[in-house]
GUDRENFI-546237 format. One record per atom (N, C-alpha, C): x, y, z. Coordinates in steps of 0.02 Angstrom, whole numbers, plus 50000, padded with zeros to 5 digits. Example, Ala and Ser with C-alpha at 12.3 -4.5 7.8 and 13.67 -1.06 7.14 Angstrom:
2
506604971650390506154977550390506604983550390506424988850354506844994750357506455000250394
% end
This chain:
346
528835604446609528145607546599528035612546652527865618746633527755623946685527085622946715527005626746769526375626446806525765629146763525935633546716525415636346675525145631146627525565626146607525385620946563525005615246596525035614546663524725609246697523965610546703523535606246677522835607346682522595607146751522075611346764521815611446832521365604846842521205604146908520775598146925520095598746889519795604646881519165605246847519235603646771519825605746743519915603846672519975596546663520325593346708520415586246703519765582546712519315584846755518675581946762518245582646698518305588646668517905589546605518215584946550518865584246546519145580046496518935572646507518905570546568518695563546583517965562446566517545567246583516825567046565516725566746490517105571046455517035571646381517245565146354517785562046373518025555846354517515550246363517195550546422516715545646442516095545946393515875552246376515335552846334515505550346264516145551346239516315548946174516325541246174516585538246228516595531046232515885528046232515435530746272514775528246275514415529046208514525534946176514215535946110514495530846059515115528946065515405524346020515115517246033515045515346095514745508846111514045508346087513705513846097512955513846075512935513545996513375517045963513365517045889513545510145863514025506545899514265500045878513895494345911513305495445940512955490545978512865484045942512755484145875512635478245836513235473645836513845476045845514415472245849514615470645921514465475745965514675474646039514255469646072513585469746056513165464946094513345457846084513455455646023513655448346012514305446846047514815451446045515435450346079515365449846154514965454246182514865453946255514485447646274513985445646233513645439346249514095433446245514545433346195515005427746185515445427346245515725433246269516155433546325515835430546389515235432346402514895430046461514645422746453514465420646394514325413746381514935409546390515495411846371516135408546379516275407646458516145412546495516265412546567515775406946597515165406646574514665401546598514905394346577515185393946520515345387146493516005384846522516425389046550517075387046573517035381946630516595382546683516585377846737516395371046714515845369846672515715363546649516285359946605516605364346567517155361746526517735359446569517915363346623518425361046670518215354846710517565354446724517335348246758517385342046716517275342846652517355337246608518115335346599518525340646602519275338846597519505335546661519245337746716519435333946778519185327146781518695325346741518465318546732518875314346680519505316646669519985313246622519755313846554519325318546536519115319446462519625323846428519845322146372520335326446335520035333646324520485338346319520255345446316519845346646256520035343446193519665344746132519005341346140518905335446172518285332546178517825336446226518095338946281517675343346325517435349446292517865352746253517705358646215517155356746163517245351146128516745349346077516025347946107516035344746169515405343446199515055349846224515425354346246515185360946270514875364746212515255364846156514985368446100514375364946068514395358146068513815354746042513165356346083513285356346151512705357746195512455364946181512905369746170512735376546157512355377246095512595373846044512275374345974511575371245980511515365646014510845362146018510375366646060510605369946112510175374346151509915380046108510395383246067510225388846025509715387245972509855381345939509435379345883508725377445909508715373745964508065371245991507665377346019507935381046059507575387046089507405391846030507865392645984507745397545930507115395745885507115389045871506555386545828505905387245867505875385545929505245385745970505035392845977505495397345995505325404146006505085407345939505475405645886505325408745819504615407245797504405400845803503755398545783503205401845829503365402245897502905405045942502775412345929503305416345912503245423345895502845424245835502945420245781502525420845721501795419745737501635414345777500905413145792500635418545835501015421045880500785426245925500655432845888501085434645836500995440445799500345439745757500225433745731499585433045692498985433645734499005432645799498415433445842498375440145874498795444745858498755451545890498085454845871497845454445808497185457745795496645454845837496645448345851496105445545893496135448045963496765448845988496855451946057496625458846057496735462246005496535469646000495755469846007495405465445972494675465745973494445464046041494735459146075494585457246144494665463146193495235466746182495385472146224494895477846218494705479346154494185484646140493515482746174493365476346167492725473946195492725474646271493295472646301493305473146373493295480146396493625484946365493615492246385492915494746373492595493346318491935495546306491445493146358491515486646378491095483646428491175487446496491805488746516491935492246578491615499146574491665502546517491405509446508490665509246512490335504546481489605504146485489395502946555489715498546592489535496946661489625503146704490135507146695490245513546731489725518346716489525518846657488995523546640488335521746671488155515046671487515512646699487525514346775488105514146808488135515646882488325522546894488315526846846488475534146857489165534946885489645530946864490345531546884490785534946832491105540446847491495543846799492185540746787492205534246786492855530846780493105531146708492655528446663492795529146589492135532246558492025538546560491405541746537491305540546461491835540446425491775539346352492395536446329492345530946289492945527946264493005529646190493505533046171493645534946104494085529546074493845525946025494225520345998494935522645973494985529045955495655531445928496155532045984495885532346048496345533146106496615526446125496305520746104496515514246125496985511346072497595509846093498065507046044498345500846077498045495246067498305488846100498975487146076499155489146014499815487845992500345491146031500215497446056500655501146101500715497646165500205494346186500235490546253500715484646250500815481646192501295476346186501935478046149502015484746142502635487046101503285485046144503245486246207503835484146247503955476646244503425472646248503485465246242503735463246176503495466546123503725464846057504465466446047504675472146080505395473846071505835468746109505585466246166505955461146201505995454746163505445453046133505425446746094505885447246032505865452746001506315453645943507035453545963507125456246024507865456446049508095449346065507625445346095507795438246103507955434746038507485436045990507585432945923508235434845889508455441645906509065444045877509665440345911509655439045978510175435346012510245428445980509675425145971509705418445941509915418445867509755424045832509935424545763510715425645759511025428445806511755428845807512095422745836511735417545839511995411545871512605409045841512685409345775513325406845740513915410845760513815417845761514385422245780514575421045853514065420445894514215419545967514535413045977514325407945945514635401245956515355401245933515495404345875516185404345852516635408545897516395414345923516745418345966516895414446034516415410946056516475406746119517005401846106516995398746051517505393446033518225396446041518305402346010518995405046007519195407646078518685410046116518825412346183519025406646228518695400846222518845395046263519535392346241519695392646177520355390046154520915394446180520775400946183521305405846204521335406446280520845403646316520815405046388521455402746424521735397646403522335395146437522945399046430522985402746372523575406946357523515414146378522915416346393522805423546416523235425446475523255421646528523655423246589524385423946570524655419846528525375420146511525515426546473525045428346429525115434546391525095440746437524595440946483524575446546527525175446846574525445441446594526015441346636526635444046600526655443146537527205445546497527195453146481526615456246484526545463346462526415467646518526145465546574525965469946629526555471646672526545478046695527105480046741527155476546806526525475646834526495472146900525995466346894526235460546860525775455446839525465451946897525795450446954525525446847007524935450047037525015456547053524415459947083523855460847036524015462746973523495463846924523125457146908523495451446902523185445446888522755442946944522975444447008522635442047068521955446047069521965452247055521345456347055520905454146995521195452846938520845450746885520515444046890520895439346922520595432746934520035433146985520085437547037519535438147083518905440747049519025445847001518445448446965518115442946925518525438946886518245433846845517895428346887518145427046944517815421946987517135424447009517105431147029516515433947051515945433946994516185436346938515705436746880515515429946860515985425046859515825418446838515315415146885515435416046950514995413346998514275416246987514275422946984513605426246973513245423546909513615423046852513305420946791513085413646792513505409246819513315402346818512715401246863512705404346925512165402946971511515406446943511595412646912511015415946882510745412046821511185408746781510955404746726510555398846749510815395446799510485389546829509795391446854509805396846895509145399146926508685401446871508915404446817508485406546764508185400646723508615395546718508385389146685507835386146728507935385946789507425383046835506785387046829506845393546833506255397746826505875396846766506255396946705505935396146638505595389546631505915384346658505655377446653504995376746694505025379046755504425378146797503865382546774504045388546749503495393146720503165389546662503565387046618503315383646558502845377846576503055373646627502655367946647501995370346677502005375646720501415377546753500925380846701501195384546653500775387646603500465382046559500825376646545500515371146508499965368246548500065367046612499515364046656498915368746662499005375046658498465380146665498145381246593498425378346542498115378846475498265385846443498755389246461498905395746433499295394646368499095398646317499415398146250500115400746250500525398146210501245400146199501635399446264501545393646297501905392546363502645392546353502885389646297503615389446286503885396646278503495400846239503705408046232503775411846293503255410946339503235414846402503755411846450503855404946447504415401946488505095404646465505195405246402505825407846376505955415146398505375419146397505415426046414505585426246489505295421946532505445421646603506205419846615506445415246572507175413346578507605419546569507515422946509507935428646496507825434646543507235435746564507065441846606507295440546676507445434246697507675432746764508415435446773508715436946716509375439946724509355447546739508785450346727508675457546744508485458346818508925462046853508765462446926508155466346940507775463846994507225467347021506555467246982506615470446921505985471346883505935465846829506415461646816506335457146763505775452246767505705449446829505135444446840504485447946829504415454646851503775458146841503625459246767504125461346732504035462246656503835455646622504145450246645503955443746615503245441146628503025443246689502365440746711501755444746688501845451246679501285455846666500935453846600501305453246541500915451446484500585444546485500875439646516500535433346525499885433646557499935437146616499355438046660498795441746619498975446846586498495450946544498205446746492498585443046452498305439046397497915433646421498105430446480497715425146511497005427446527496975433946553496375437146575495935438146510496215440446457495835441246394495595434846365495995429246370495815422946340495285419346383495435418546447495035413546488494685417146548494845422946561494505426646617494935427046679494635429846730495015431946790495275426046833494945420546830495145414846870495825412246848495875410846782496525409046754497065414346766496895420346754497395426046765497675426046837497215424846887497445424646957497885418746969497725413046938498125406846947498835407946917498835411446858499485412746826499885417446869499585422946895499895427546938500165424147002499755419947031500005416047091500565411647074500595408547015501105404146996501805407946990501725413446957502355417646946502595420147013502135421947058502345424347126502685419347164502425413247167502715407947206503375406047176503475405247109504065403147079504605408347094504435414447083504955419847094505145420847168504655419447211504825419947285505295414347303505175408447276505585402847296506325403547264506355405547204506985406247168507375412347195507045418047201507395424447219507545424747293507135422147331507185423047406507475416947441507445411047411507725405047444508325402047409508235400447346508755397147306509375401747296509215407347264509765412047243510205414547301509885416747359510305418947416510715413247442510455407247439510795401547468511455400047432511445400547365512035399047324512405405247302512085410947297512405416847272512855420347325512615419847387512995423047440512915430747437513465434447440513425441847437513385444447368513385439947315513325442047245513905445747221513795451347188514325455247158514495461547200514175462347256514405467547300514195474547277513665475347235513415481847212512795484047252512735490447267512165493047300511555491847259510985491847294510345491047261510205496947214510345503247236510215508947191510675508647129511315506647137511745506047080511515500647030511275495247054511005489847009510425492646971509995496047004509405498546967509575504046916510015508746937510255513946890510595510746832511025505546845511395502246791510955498746743510385496146772509885493046730509615497746675509465504146701509185509246656509735511346608510315512446631510855515246591511055510046535511205504146553511405499146501510865497146455510205497546479509685496346439509605502046382509785508146401509795513346355510355512946304510955510646329511525510246285511465504246234511315498346264511315492246222510635489246211510115492246232509455489746222509265484446277508775480146262508565475046309509145470346328509575468946281510165464746300510605468046352510665474646353511025478146403510725477246474510035476346476509725475046542509925468246567510025463346524510225456746547510925457046575511355461146546512075461346560512245467146607511735470546633511905476646673512315475346734512135470146770512505468746834513235466846820513385461946778514115460746770514495466246735514135470046690514475475546659514655481046711514185482446754514325487446809514855484546856514885478446867515435475646910516115476546875516105475846807516715477146774516985484346779516525489246779516675495946791516935497246858516645494246910516845494446977517555492046987517705486346959518385483346966518885488146934518735491146875519185495646841519295501946885518805504146917518885510246962519285508547024519215502147048519615500247109520345499647091520535498747029521245497847012521635504647013521305509847015521675516547014521515520047083522015522047120521885524947184521485531247178521565535147120521205541347115520445540247103520225534447084519505532947071519215527847121519595526047170519355521147217518735523447255518705530047269518115532647303517445531347266517505531547199516905530147157516705522847164517215518247168517045511347175516735509947245516945513947295516615513147359515895515047361515755520447321515055522547314514625517647279514935513447233514555508747198514455502347236514855501347293514805495347330514155495047371514025488647392513405487747435513525490647503514115491147529514275493447595514945496647598515095500547652515725503747665516255498847678516845499747655517395495147670517575495447744517805489747771518005489347841518665493047853518665496947907519265500447921519725496047966520335495547943520805491147978521185495348033
% end
């Protein structure tokens, strides 16, 4: 090949960017298929440690796999039925919440006018759209319902992934040019992601259970629905707990007044402070080694590509990209930029 035929560095960059755009567009277009497969892959990673624990207790492999799948099916069916019924009841009460919201806004407007405060000089009913206020919440709830609706596909995929898990290293060792180094790096990645997902799942389960119990004690409607939302949104870094708390606080204020709303806000604050600042750092350690800015940007990016489910999976998906960049010397500098800190110089 002559020098005239060798593409310049600028051309190579453009080709890489164009390929990246095509890949992202393909993932976004095939999101209905990609999302269940990604969820199944990460669920399989979460289920692997308890399955191996059962096998270490002298339980046969088929029995351990059966118990894990049975627990997964029971979880999906139970949570799915509870969330489904709660979503139906909540949807039927939306008109009542709309009337309460309009009455509250009109009351604030009248109070402002009596005191000559130009806060809300005139409230045009056409400008108030309570359904728009809960549009994001509705999309999240529909997304959770969609996840549970794909439960059969996810369960079957998890089954085959767990069955094939023991043979994958042998297959990779047979086809890779440098199997030892690649498998070592791949194993390190899997252990990091597995540790993150398992600990995050346990912390999310604690968060959802405690939130559900506290909301029951405070007399808030749809406590199971809001606890399930807290469970799922705890996977979303930084903003997930806020997104889960805001609609509950707002609806508690509409239903029972400011005192209950303050108690709900305080409950969410205490639970998330304990889980995020005490429990998670104690067991998570350094986590996935991604910078704060990268985690937030990945949250927005994967949320745009895959919807709300992409927000749940943003951290492990970004770690997968980081590991892929580290494997090529030409792209290691990008992996360094994604890391939480600069590598140590030897």
